N, C-alpha and C positions, 0 to 999 in steps of 0.2 A: 250223320251216317258213320262217323268214326267208331261209335260203339258197336254197330252192327259188323263193321269190318274186323275189328279186333276180336269180337266174339266168334265170328266165322273162322278167323285164323286159329284161335285156340281150339275150336271144335275140329278143324281140319287136322291140326297136329295130333290131337287125341285119336281121331279116326285113322290117321296114317299109321300111328304106332300099333293100333289094335288090328286093323284090317287091310292095311296097305293103301294103294292109290285109290281104289274104289271107295274105301271107307273115308278117305280124306275128302273126296268130292262130295259124297252124300252128307257127311257130318258138317263140313264147312258150309255147304249151301243151306242145310237145315238150320244150322246155328244162326247164320246171318238173317235168313228169312224169319226165323222165330223171334229174333230181337226186334225186327221192323214191325211185325204183327203185334207184338206185345206193346210197343211204344204207341202205335196207332190206337190200339184198344184202350190203353190207359188215358190217352189224350181225349178220346171220345167220351169216356166216362167223366172225366174232369169237366169237359165243356158242357155236358148235359146237366151235371150237378150245378154248375155256375148258372146255367140258363134257368133251371128250376128255382134257384135262390133269387135270381133277378125277377122272375115271374111272381114269386111269393111277396117280395118287397113291393112290387107294383100293385098287386091286388090288395095288400094291407093298407097302402096309402090312399086308395080310392074309397074306402069305407067311410060312412058318415059317423060322426062322433069320434072322440079320441079315446083310445084304450089306454093311453099313457097317464091319464088323470087318475089319481088315487084319492080315496076318501079317508080323511083323518078322523077316526072315531074316538081319539083320546080326549077331545073336547067334550064329548057326550058323557064321559065318566064322572064328571064333577057334579 
């Protein structure tokens, strides 16, 4: 939460310089809430991608046959 507080403080300072006390309140609140929402959104995206990757690995492991085996056709050339 330290990031949201410092972002809110910087936004409040900017809002105060530009619009006075009402600007400080609106900008500070908006800045702090914006940082929190952005962090939650980024975290949700990362978790969903990690879950998708885990699901893909699980589904690949349950298939019959091994796709990692390769055929060496260099012996057929002679």
